[in-house]
N, CA, C and O of each residue as an XYZ file, in Angstrom:
776
protein
N      38.100   -220.456     10.804
C      36.935   -219.609     10.676
C      37.375   -218.148     10.679
O      38.253   -217.762     11.451
N      36.773   -217.349      9.826
C      37.131   -215.936      9.717
C      36.725   -215.202     10.985
O      35.724   -215.537     11.617
N      37.502   -214.212     11.343
C      37.211   -213.433     12.530
C      36.459   -212.180     12.148
O      36.440   -211.801     10.977
N      35.829   -211.521     13.131
C      35.141   -210.273     12.827
C      36.082   -209.281     12.167
O      37.302   -209.403     12.284
N      35.534   -208.322     11.490
C      36.319   -207.410     10.659
C      37.121   -206.415     11.484
O      36.831   -205.219     11.497
N      38.127   -206.929     12.169
C      39.045   -205.985     12.810
C      40.109   -205.595     11.810
O      40.760   -204.560     11.957
N      40.285   -206.417     10.797
C      41.226   -206.112      9.726
C      40.519   -205.252      8.695
O      39.294   -205.133      8.708
N      41.283   -204.663      7.818
C      40.685   -203.902      6.728
C      40.696   -202.412      6.953
O      40.480   -201.644      6.016
N      40.943   -201.986      8.176
C      40.953   -200.558      8.472
C      42.379   -200.029      8.546
O      42.627   -198.906      8.987
N      43.308   -200.868      8.103
C      44.715   -200.504      8.197
C      45.227   -199.982      6.863
O      44.469   -199.845      5.902
N      46.508   -199.695      6.817
C      47.184   -199.189      5.619
C      46.774   -199.980      4.371
O      47.147   -201.141      4.205
N      46.003   -199.328      3.504
C      45.469   -200.039      2.350
C      46.526   -200.356      1.308
O      46.331   -201.271      0.507
N      47.631   -199.639      1.288
C      48.680   -199.953      0.323
C      49.240   -201.341      0.547
O      49.340   -202.130     -0.392
N      49.600   -201.645      1.768
C      50.128   -202.970      2.093
C      49.026   -204.017      1.959
O      49.253   -205.101      1.422
N      47.855   -203.693      2.441
C      46.722   -204.629      2.369
C      46.446   -205.014      0.915
O      46.258   -206.191      0.607
N      46.422   -204.037      0.038
C      46.163   -204.316     -1.381
C      47.277   -205.165     -1.997
O      47.014   -206.042     -2.821
N      48.512   -204.901     -1.596
C      49.629   -205.710     -2.099
C      49.498   -207.159     -1.649
O      49.799   -208.079     -2.410
N      49.051   -207.362     -0.420
C      48.840   -208.722      0.073
C      47.715   -209.416     -0.702
O      47.829   -210.594     -1.040
N      46.648   -208.701     -0.977
C      45.544   -209.266     -1.757
C      46.011   -209.623     -3.166
O      45.705   -210.696     -3.686
N      46.758   -208.698     -3.773
C      47.285   -208.960     -5.125
C      48.188   -210.187     -5.129
O      48.084   -211.042     -6.009
N      49.067   -210.267     -4.147
C      50.014   -211.381     -4.082
C      49.286   -212.706     -3.901
O      49.618   -213.693     -4.558
N      48.310   -212.732     -3.029
C      47.556   -213.962     -2.799
C      46.862   -214.408     -4.084
O      46.930   -215.580     -4.456
N      46.191   -213.467     -4.764
C      45.499   -213.803     -6.018
C      46.483   -214.301     -7.072
O      46.203   -215.271     -7.776
N      47.627   -213.644     -7.182
C      48.630   -214.061     -8.173
C      49.157   -215.464     -7.893
O      49.328   -216.263     -8.813
N      49.409   -215.756     -6.635
C      49.896   -217.093     -6.279
C      48.823   -218.138     -6.583
O      49.122   -219.208     -7.114
N      47.579   -217.821     -6.245
C      46.493   -218.757     -6.537
C      46.390   -219.013     -8.036
O      46.167   -220.147     -8.460
N      46.550   -217.974     -8.828
C      46.476   -218.132    -10.286
C      47.658   -218.912    -10.842
O      47.491   -219.770    -11.709
N      48.849   -218.614    -10.345
C      50.060   -219.217    -10.896
C      50.330   -220.629    -10.383
O      50.838   -221.479    -11.114
N      49.982   -220.870     -9.109
C      50.380   -222.134     -8.486
C      49.238   -222.892     -7.820
O      49.435   -224.022     -7.374
N      48.063   -222.304     -7.742
C      46.937   -222.950     -7.076
C      46.760   -222.442     -5.657
O      47.685   -221.895     -5.057
N      45.558   -222.631     -5.132
C      45.252   -222.072     -3.815
C      46.125   -222.670     -2.704
O      46.452   -221.975     -1.741
N      46.502   -223.932     -2.822
C      47.301   -224.569     -1.769
C      48.666   -223.895     -1.596
O      49.266   -223.959     -0.523
N      49.144   -223.255     -2.654
C      50.445   -222.578     -2.576
C      50.337   -221.195     -1.940
O      51.352   -220.599     -1.579
N      49.125   -220.684     -1.800
C      48.930   -219.335     -1.249
C      48.932   -219.398      0.271
O      47.892   -219.268      0.917
N      50.115   -219.601      0.825
C      50.301   -219.644      2.274
C      50.731   -218.264      2.761
O      51.096   -217.399      1.964
N      50.685   -218.071      4.054
C      51.123   -216.784      4.604
C      52.590   -216.533      4.276
O      52.983   -215.404      3.983
N      53.389   -217.579      4.326
C      54.813   -217.432      4.018
C      55.021   -216.983      2.583
O      55.789   -216.057      2.325
N      54.335   -217.638      1.641
C      54.492   -217.304      0.212
C      53.952   -215.914     -0.092
O      54.564   -215.172     -0.860
N      52.832   -215.554      0.488
C      52.268   -214.220      0.267
C      53.220   -213.167      0.811
O      53.488   -212.165      0.147
N      53.731   -213.391      2.019
C      54.666   -212.439      2.622
C      55.926   -212.298      1.767
O      56.397   -211.184      1.538
N      56.471   -213.415      1.297
C      57.670   -213.366      0.443
C      57.415   -212.558     -0.818
O      58.252   -211.755     -1.230
N      56.271   -212.770     -1.422
C      55.956   -212.091     -2.683
C      55.863   -210.575     -2.485
O      56.243   -209.804     -3.366
N      55.362   -210.160     -1.341
C      55.228   -208.732     -1.056
C      56.523   -208.154     -0.479
O      56.759   -206.948     -0.560
N      57.353   -209.009      0.098
C      58.603   -208.540      0.700
C      58.422   -208.075      2.131
O      59.070   -207.128      2.576
N      57.528   -208.755      2.854
C      57.279   -208.432      4.255
C      57.418   -209.698      5.091
O      57.535   -210.798      4.551
N      57.404   -209.538      6.397
C      57.424   -210.679      7.304
C      56.038   -211.331      7.355
O      55.028   -210.670      7.113
N      55.996   -212.628      7.671
C      54.718   -213.337      7.785
C      53.765   -212.661      8.766
O      52.550   -212.662      8.568
N      54.323   -212.091      9.813
C      53.469   -211.450     10.823
C      52.637   -210.321     10.219
O      51.545   -210.024     10.703
N      53.147   -209.696      9.170
C      52.406   -208.609      8.515
C      51.136   -209.154      7.869
O      50.095   -208.498      7.891
N      51.218   -210.338      7.301
C      50.022   -210.956      6.717
C      48.968   -211.110      7.798
O      47.802   -210.777      7.585
N      49.373   -211.615      8.963
C      48.416   -211.850     10.052
C      47.991   -210.558     10.748
O      46.956   -210.528     11.413
N      48.759   -209.518     10.606
C      48.346   -208.213     11.121
C      47.116   -207.723     10.360
O      46.174   -207.199     10.955
N      47.135   -207.898      9.044
C      46.024   -207.462      8.209
C      44.906   -208.490      8.119
O      43.733   -208.137      7.998
N      45.281   -209.773      8.179
C      44.319   -210.861      8.028
C      44.603   -211.891      9.116
O      45.512   -212.707      8.964
N      43.843   -211.868     10.209
C      44.128   -212.746     11.347
C      44.211   -214.235     11.000
O      44.915   -214.990     11.671
N      43.493   -214.658      9.955
C      43.598   -216.042      9.494
C      43.763   -216.032      7.977
O      43.464   -215.038      7.315
N      44.235   -217.134      7.444
C      44.340   -217.237      5.987
C      42.949   -217.198      5.349
O      42.790   -216.685      4.242
N      41.951   -217.733      6.036
C      40.593   -217.646      5.502
C      40.142   -216.196      5.368
O      39.420   -215.852      4.432
N      40.564   -215.348      6.298
C      40.247   -213.915      6.184
C      40.872   -213.341      4.917
O      40.247   -212.544      4.216
N      42.109   -213.748      4.625
C      42.786   -213.288      3.418
C      42.073   -213.810      2.170
O      41.802   -213.048      1.242
N      41.771   -215.106      2.150
C      41.061   -215.677      0.996
C      39.719   -214.983      0.777
O      39.361   -214.660     -0.356
N      38.979   -214.756      1.861
C      37.676   -214.090      1.742
C      37.826   -212.668      1.210
O      37.012   -212.214      0.406
N      38.848   -211.978      1.651
C      39.070   -210.610      1.170
C      39.411   -210.601     -0.317
O      38.936   -209.742     -1.060
N      40.233   -211.557     -0.751
C      40.553   -211.666     -2.188
C      39.276   -211.960     -2.972
O      39.031   -211.354     -4.015
N      38.476   -212.877     -2.476
C      37.237   -213.255     -3.148
C      36.255   -212.089     -3.212
O      35.675   -211.823     -4.265
N      36.066   -211.397     -2.100
C      35.131   -210.256     -2.075
C      35.592   -209.136     -3.001
O      34.781   -208.533     -3.704
N      36.875   -208.865     -3.002
C      37.397   -207.843     -3.906
C      37.192   -208.260     -5.356
O      36.803   -207.442     -6.189
N      37.451   -209.517     -5.659
C      37.248   -210.020     -7.014
C      35.795   -209.959     -7.444
O      35.493   -209.624     -8.589
N      34.899   -210.283     -6.529
C      33.466   -210.206     -6.829
C      33.062   -208.782     -7.140
O      32.348   -208.535     -8.112
N      33.509   -207.846     -6.326
C      33.152   -206.443     -6.557
C      33.741   -205.937     -7.871
O      33.080   -205.211     -8.613
N      34.976   -206.319     -8.154
C      35.602   -205.936     -9.426
C      34.817   -206.509    -10.596
O      34.572   -205.814    -11.582
N      34.426   -207.767    -10.491
C      33.653   -208.405    -11.563
C      32.309   -207.722    -11.761
O      31.875   -207.528    -12.897
N      31.653   -207.358    -10.683
C      30.372   -206.644    -10.802
C      30.563   -205.285    -11.478
O      29.745   -204.879    -12.303
N      31.632   -204.591    -11.130
C      31.925   -203.295    -11.748
C      32.234   -203.452    -13.238
O      31.742   -202.681    -14.062
N      33.048   -204.447    -13.577
C      33.383   -204.697    -14.986
C      32.132   -205.091    -15.760
O      31.919   -204.635    -16.884
N      31.308   -205.939    -15.157
C      30.074   -206.348    -15.814
C      29.158   -205.151    -16.055
O      28.569   -205.017    -17.128
N      29.042   -204.296    -15.063
C      28.188   -203.102    -15.186
C      28.662   -202.238    -16.352
O      27.847   -201.758    -17.140
N      29.968   -202.041    -16.466
C      30.509   -201.257    -17.578
C      30.311   -201.984    -18.906
O      29.966   -201.361    -19.911
N      30.526   -203.291    -18.915
C      30.386   -204.076    -20.148
C      28.963   -203.985    -20.693
O      28.752   -203.903    -21.903
N      28.013   -204.001    -19.798
C      26.614   -204.011    -20.225
C      26.124   -202.641    -20.685
O      24.982   -202.512    -21.125
N      26.964   -201.627    -20.590
C      26.577   -200.300    -21.080
C      27.300   -199.939    -22.374
O      27.183   -198.810    -22.851
N      28.039   -200.876    -22.943
C      28.763   -200.617    -24.192
C      27.821   -200.770    -25.388
O      26.672   -201.185    -25.240
N      28.324   -200.431    -26.561
C      27.522   -200.563    -27.784
C      27.174   -202.014    -28.083
O      26.113   -202.306    -28.636
N      28.060   -202.910    -27.719
C      27.828   -204.343    -27.947
C      27.900   -205.059    -26.595
O      28.863   -205.774    -26.317
N      26.886   -204.863    -25.765
C      26.953   -205.371    -24.391
C      27.039   -206.890    -24.291
O      27.715   -207.407    -23.401
N      26.379   -207.604    -25.171
C      26.415   -209.061    -25.083
C      27.796   -209.603    -25.456
O      28.279   -210.564    -24.858
N      28.416   -208.979    -26.440
C      29.783   -209.375    -26.796
C      30.760   -209.010    -25.673
O      31.686   -209.767    -25.386
N      30.555   -207.866    -25.047
C      31.420   -207.464    -23.933
C      31.262   -208.439    -22.768
O      32.236   -208.791    -22.102
N      30.029   -208.865    -22.533
C      29.775   -209.854    -21.485
C      30.459   -211.183    -21.828
O      31.071   -211.808    -20.962
N      30.356   -211.603    -23.068
C      31.023   -212.823    -23.515
C      32.536   -212.713    -23.315
O      33.163   -213.635    -22.793
N      33.118   -211.592    -23.728
C      34.567   -211.414    -23.593
C      34.993   -211.508    -22.132
O      36.043   -212.067    -21.814
N      34.178   -210.962    -21.260
C      34.470   -211.022    -19.835
C      34.408   -212.473    -19.338
O      35.219   -212.893    -18.513
N      33.453   -213.213    -19.845
C      33.239   -214.594    -19.414
C      34.366   -215.522    -19.857
O      34.674   -216.494    -19.168
N      34.979   -215.233    -20.993
C      36.042   -216.115    -21.496
C      37.444   -215.621    -21.125
O      38.432   -216.042    -21.728
N      37.529   -214.738    -20.144
C      38.834   -214.297    -19.651
C      39.467   -215.454    -18.870
O      38.959   -215.841    -17.817
N      40.563   -216.003    -19.376
C      41.147   -217.184    -18.731
C      41.538   -216.983    -17.271
O      41.355   -217.881    -16.450
N      42.073   -215.818    -16.946
C      42.509   -215.598    -15.563
C      41.317   -215.529    -14.618
O      41.380   -216.028    -13.494
N      40.245   -214.919    -15.067
C      39.043   -214.860    -14.231
C      38.472   -216.242    -13.967
O      38.115   -216.569    -12.836
N      38.386   -217.049    -15.013
C      37.862   -218.412    -14.868
C      38.780   -219.233    -13.968
O      38.311   -219.979    -13.109
N      40.067   -219.095    -14.164
C      41.025   -219.859    -13.360
C      40.906   -219.506    -11.883
O      40.950   -220.392    -11.029
N      40.756   -218.221    -11.573
C      40.640   -217.824    -10.172
C      39.333   -218.350     -9.569
O      39.310   -218.788     -8.419
N      38.257   -218.305    -10.339
C      36.993   -218.871     -9.863
C      37.167   -220.358     -9.563
O      36.686   -220.847     -8.541
N      37.845   -221.070    -10.443
C      38.062   -222.502    -10.240
C      38.883   -222.763     -8.968
O      38.619   -223.720     -8.241
N      39.867   -221.915     -8.709
C      40.656   -222.074     -7.486
C      39.787   -221.854     -6.252
O      39.902   -222.587     -5.269
N      38.913   -220.839     -6.303
C      38.028   -220.603     -5.163
C      36.997   -221.719     -5.010
O      36.594   -222.044     -3.894
N      36.573   -222.300     -6.120
C      35.659   -223.437     -6.031
C      36.353   -224.617     -5.345
O      35.761   -225.287     -4.498
N      37.599   -224.861     -5.714
C      38.359   -225.935     -5.074
C      38.552   -225.645     -3.585
O      38.386   -226.535     -2.750
N      38.898   -224.418     -3.257
C      39.061   -224.018     -1.860
C      37.735   -224.135     -1.116
O      37.693   -224.568      0.035
N      36.652   -223.744     -1.787
C      35.330   -223.817     -1.180
C      34.875   -225.233     -0.877
O      34.002   -225.435     -0.032
N      35.452   -226.218     -1.555
C      35.131   -227.613     -1.240
C      35.562   -227.984      0.173
O      35.037   -228.936      0.750
N      36.512   -227.241      0.736
C      37.057   -227.553      2.049
C      36.704   -226.515      3.107
O      36.902   -226.746      4.300
N      36.183   -225.377      2.671
C      35.869   -224.296      3.619
C      34.490   -223.728      3.294
O      34.297   -223.057      2.279
N      33.535   -224.015      4.182
C      32.153   -223.640      3.876
C      31.953   -222.124      3.817
O      31.080   -221.647      3.093
N      32.743   -221.370      4.562
C      32.611   -219.911      4.517
C      33.021   -219.368      3.145
O      32.398   -218.439      2.632
N      34.054   -219.939      2.562
C      34.493   -219.561      1.216
C      33.408   -219.947      0.211
O      33.055   -219.165     -0.672
N      32.889   -221.158      0.359
C      31.831   -221.640     -0.541
C      30.605   -220.727     -0.474
O      30.021   -220.395     -1.505
N      30.218   -220.326      0.731
C      29.048   -219.458      0.898
C      29.293   -218.093      0.255
O      28.401   -217.549     -0.396
N      30.480   -217.542      0.429
C      30.802   -216.238     -0.168
C      30.865   -216.337     -1.688
O      30.400   -215.441     -2.392
N      31.437   -217.418     -2.188
C      31.498   -217.638     -3.631
C      30.094   -217.722     -4.213
O      29.810   -217.127     -5.252
N      29.226   -218.456     -3.548
C      27.839   -218.592     -4.009
C      27.108   -217.257     -3.954
O      26.375   -216.918     -4.883
N      27.294   -216.505     -2.893
C      26.631   -215.206     -2.768
C      27.105   -214.247     -3.858
O      26.296   -213.540     -4.459
N      28.396   -214.222     -4.109
C      28.934   -213.362     -5.163
C      28.446   -213.769     -6.536
O      28.085   -212.917     -7.348
N      28.434   -215.067     -6.802
C      27.964   -215.566     -8.094
C      26.478   -215.266     -8.287
O      26.046   -214.931     -9.390
N      25.707   -215.385     -7.218
C      24.276   -215.085     -7.298
C      24.044   -213.602     -7.584
O      23.199   -213.253     -8.408
N      24.786   -212.739     -6.911
C      24.658   -211.296     -7.158
C      25.047   -210.969     -8.600
O      24.386   -210.170     -9.263
N      26.109   -211.584     -9.070
C      26.573   -211.385    -10.445
C      25.492   -211.828    -11.429
O      25.171   -211.106    -12.373
N      24.932   -213.020    -11.202
C      23.906   -213.558    -12.098
C      22.651   -212.685    -12.085
O      22.080   -212.415    -13.142
N      22.221   -212.245    -10.918
C      21.014   -211.420    -10.832
C      21.188   -210.093    -11.565
O      20.278   -209.642    -12.262
N      22.346   -209.473    -11.410
C      22.608   -208.210    -12.113
C      22.662   -208.458    -13.619
O      22.170   -207.651    -14.407
N      23.252   -209.558    -14.002
C      23.365   -209.904    -15.411
C      21.984   -210.169    -16.023
O      21.693   -209.694    -17.121
N      21.147   -210.912    -15.331
C      19.811   -211.218    -15.843
C      18.982   -209.940    -15.967
O      18.260   -209.764    -16.948
N      19.081   -209.060    -14.992
C      18.338   -207.796    -15.071
C      18.772   -206.993    -16.295
O      17.938   -206.452    -17.021
N      20.066   -206.921    -16.513
C      20.575   -206.178    -17.676
C      20.187   -206.866    -18.978
O      19.788   -206.201    -19.934
N      20.300   -208.181    -19.023
C      19.934   -208.917    -20.238
C      18.447   -208.757    -20.552
O      18.068   -208.620    -21.715
N      17.627   -208.774    -19.541
C      16.182   -208.591    -19.744
C      15.928   -207.252    -20.424
O      15.118   -207.157    -21.346
N      16.622   -206.225    -19.964
C      16.478   -204.896    -20.561
C      17.020   -204.876    -21.993
O      16.374   -204.342    -22.894
N      18.192   -205.451    -22.201
C      18.825   -205.459    -23.524
C      17.969   -206.226    -24.536
O      17.859   -205.831    -25.696
N      17.372   -207.318    -24.083
C      16.616   -208.194    -24.981
C      15.158   -207.771    -25.179
O      14.425   -208.431    -25.916
N      14.735   -206.707    -24.550
C      13.317   -206.306    -24.604
C      12.812   -206.114    -26.035
O      11.639   -206.362    -26.313
N      13.676   -205.680    -26.936
C      13.263   -205.465    -28.325
C      13.175   -206.767    -29.117
O      12.672   -206.776    -30.241
N      13.656   -207.859    -28.542
C      13.708   -209.133    -29.266
C      12.777   -210.180    -28.668
O      12.951   -211.373    -28.915
N      11.800   -209.753    -27.892
C      10.931   -210.716    -27.223
C      10.177   -211.607    -28.207
O       9.984   -212.793    -27.940
N       9.754   -211.058    -29.328
C       8.977   -211.841    -30.288
C       9.808   -212.941    -30.946
O       9.307   -214.040    -31.180
N      11.075   -212.649    -31.246
C      11.895   -213.643    -31.940
C      12.909   -214.326    -31.007
O      13.812   -215.018    -31.479
N      12.766   -214.138    -29.707
C      13.717   -214.679    -28.742
C      13.070   -215.811    -27.932
O      12.292   -215.553    -27.014
N      13.392   -217.055    -28.274
C      12.784   -218.165    -27.552
C      13.390   -218.413    -26.168
O      12.811   -219.140    -25.362
N      14.547   -217.815    -25.890
C      15.217   -218.070    -24.622
C      15.088   -216.884    -23.677
O      15.342   -215.748    -24.079
N      14.698   -217.125    -22.432
C      14.656   -216.032    -21.454
C      16.066   -215.589    -21.059
O      17.042   -216.313    -21.256
N      16.144   -214.412    -20.510
C      17.431   -213.838    -20.101
C      18.181   -214.760    -19.139
O      19.406   -214.862    -19.216
N      17.470   -215.427    -18.245
C      18.118   -216.325    -17.287
C      18.867   -217.451    -18.008
O      19.982   -217.811    -17.632
N      18.240   -217.991    -19.037
C      18.856   -219.091    -19.784
C      20.076   -218.587    -20.560
O      21.113   -219.250    -20.592
N      19.950   -217.431    -21.174
C      21.080   -216.863    -21.916
C      22.252   -216.610    -20.975
O      23.402   -216.869    -21.330
N      21.967   -216.109    -19.784
C      23.012   -215.863    -18.800
C      23.749   -217.155    -18.436
O      24.979   -217.185    -18.397
N      23.002   -218.201    -18.177
C      23.614   -219.486    -17.821
C      24.404   -220.053    -19.001
O      25.508   -220.569    -18.823
N      23.844   -219.959    -20.193
C      24.549   -220.487    -21.372
C      25.860   -219.756    -21.630
O      26.879   -220.380    -21.925
N      25.830   -218.438    -21.519
C      27.061   -217.665    -21.724
C      28.117   -218.091    -20.708
O      29.273   -218.324    -21.060
N      27.707   -218.191    -19.446
C      28.653   -218.581    -18.397
C      29.164   -220.004    -18.609
O      30.366   -220.257    -18.525
N      28.255   -220.923    -18.883
C      28.646   -222.333    -19.011
C      29.541   -222.566    -20.224
O      30.583   -223.213    -20.121
N      29.131   -222.040    -21.362
C      29.923   -222.240    -22.579
C      31.276   -221.555    -22.448
O      32.310   -222.140    -22.773
N      31.267   -220.325    -21.978
C      32.520   -219.587    -21.834
C      33.501   -220.271    -20.909
O      34.673   -220.431    -21.250
N      33.029   -220.677    -19.735
C      33.926   -221.336    -18.778
C      34.433   -222.669    -19.309
O      35.611   -222.993    -19.157
N      33.551   -223.437    -19.927
C      33.972   -224.729    -20.463
C      35.060   -224.558    -21.522
O      36.031   -225.314    -21.548
N      34.893   -223.560    -22.399
C      35.913   -223.333    -23.425
C      37.262   -222.986    -22.801
O      38.305   -223.465    -23.248
N      37.230   -222.146    -21.760
C      38.483   -221.762    -21.098
C      39.119   -222.966    -20.415
O      40.326   -223.179    -20.530
N      38.323   -223.747    -19.713
C      38.856   -224.919    -19.013
C      39.443   -225.913    -20.008
O      40.553   -226.411    -19.816
N      38.696   -226.200    -21.073
C      39.203   -227.151    -22.069
C      40.461   -226.636    -22.763
O      41.398   -227.399    -22.999
N      40.485   -225.354    -23.088
C      41.678   -224.788    -23.722
C      42.888   -224.960    -22.807
O      43.982   -225.285    -23.269
N      42.689   -224.742    -21.517
C      43.771   -224.939    -20.554
C      44.281   -226.372    -20.523
O      45.440   -226.624    -20.194
N      43.406   -227.301    -20.866
C      43.801   -228.712    -20.912
C      44.348   -229.121    -22.273
O      44.820   -230.245    -22.445
N      44.283   -228.200    -23.248
C      44.755   -228.506    -24.595
C      43.673   -229.063    -25.507
O      43.975   -229.548    -26.597
N      42.422   -229.001    -25.080
C      41.301   -229.501    -25.884
C      40.682   -228.312    -26.614
O      40.197   -227.375    -25.980
N      40.698   -228.350    -27.943
C      40.149   -227.225    -28.703
C      39.180   -227.656    -29.804
O      38.639   -226.806    -30.511
N      38.954   -228.947    -29.958
C      38.056   -229.434    -31.005
C      36.660   -228.837    -30.818
O      36.057   -228.949    -29.751
N      36.169   -228.210    -31.867
C      34.840   -227.617    -31.843
C      34.766   -226.234    -31.241
O      33.710   -225.603    -31.267
N      35.869   -225.752    -30.698
C      35.849   -224.449    -30.030
C      35.554   -223.310    -31.003
O      34.679   -222.483    -30.744
N      36.272   -223.264    -32.110
C      36.086   -222.138    -33.031
C      34.668   -222.114    -33.578
O      34.075   -221.043    -33.704
N      34.122   -223.264    -33.901
C      32.746   -223.319    -34.399
C      31.765   -222.834    -33.329
O      30.792   -222.146    -33.637
N      32.028   -223.193    -32.086
C      31.169   -222.754    -30.987
C      31.277   -221.249    -30.785
O      30.268   -220.568    -30.600
N      32.492   -220.736    -30.821
C      32.707   -219.291    -30.666
C      32.019   -218.540    -31.801
O      31.367   -217.522    -31.566
N      32.161   -219.033    -33.020
C      31.506   -218.388    -34.168
C      29.988   -218.371    -33.996
O      29.338   -217.365    -34.282
N      29.425   -219.488    -33.527
C      27.979   -219.554    -33.311
C      27.536   -218.582    -32.217
O      26.515   -217.910    -32.361
N      28.293   -218.509    -31.138
C      27.965   -217.579    -30.054
C      28.001   -216.144    -30.564
O      27.089   -215.367    -30.284
N      29.048   -215.783    -31.311
C      29.152   -214.423    -31.845
C      27.995   -214.110    -32.798
O      27.446   -213.008    -32.772
N      27.635   -215.062    -33.620
C      26.520   -214.873    -34.553
C      25.216   -214.648    -33.778
O      24.447   -213.742    -34.099
N      24.978   -215.464    -32.777
C      23.755   -215.352    -31.979
C      23.716   -214.029    -31.218
O      22.697   -213.338    -31.216
N      24.819   -213.683    -30.578
C      24.865   -212.430    -29.827
C      24.711   -211.230    -30.755
O      24.044   -210.255    -30.409
N      25.326   -211.302    -31.929
C      25.189   -210.223    -32.904
C      23.749   -210.021    -33.330
O      23.293   -208.889    -33.492
N      23.036   -211.119    -33.509
C      21.619   -211.024    -33.882
C      20.815   -210.342    -32.775
O      19.928   -209.536    -33.054
N      21.126   -210.666    -31.525
C      20.396   -210.075    -30.401
C      20.759   -208.611    -30.186
O      19.963   -207.844    -29.644
N      21.949   -208.227    -30.604
C      22.358   -206.825    -30.434
C      21.899   -205.941    -31.584
O      22.031   -204.720    -31.510
N      21.370   -206.526    -32.629
C      20.880   -205.754    -33.768
C      19.441   -205.343    -33.498
O      18.584   -206.203    -33.295
N      19.160   -204.041    -33.492
C      17.785   -203.595    -33.220
C      16.821   -204.093    -34.292
O      17.146   -204.139    -35.478
N      15.637   -204.461    -33.842
C      14.589   -204.853    -34.791
C      14.004   -203.614    -35.431
O      13.950   -202.552    -34.811
N      13.564   -203.749    -36.676
C      12.960   -202.593    -37.363
C      11.494   -202.791    -37.533
O      10.815   -201.927    -38.088
């Protein structure tokens, strides 16, 4: 169980390196490989340094997850202010490393309810911000748009993640046709009505 936030107020350079190392190990080898020993080795410090900043490994995992959630919210906010916000959102959704890290946290969350709760809270915040932005972006297309912003948000996430997961497994049948259809649909929604 994570301890109260006595960590986090220390030297942020080392703390950030530990967070980076943990995330990299999770991406490259899976969450089970992200032990205090492996994180410490990757940063070039003693194991005790990991526990100085993060009293438990769950504290470290939660910090990586929270940082990732905040980064994703920031990237999403910027993506939704571009000229082609729906395409930018799609590109963000099909980022293989992002999907892979989410999958690792989902696997970890199967065994740790605190991780699962944080993952759900972050995903909910992400979805709510996305739906609010999509509602605004789609306001000009209400007459010809049969799908509400909530549905579009779920479809983008589901299709994007599935394509990344299948590609990682070597399954690509139908992918290009699906990507082409998504781009066509998003392009139509990004074109102002006259």
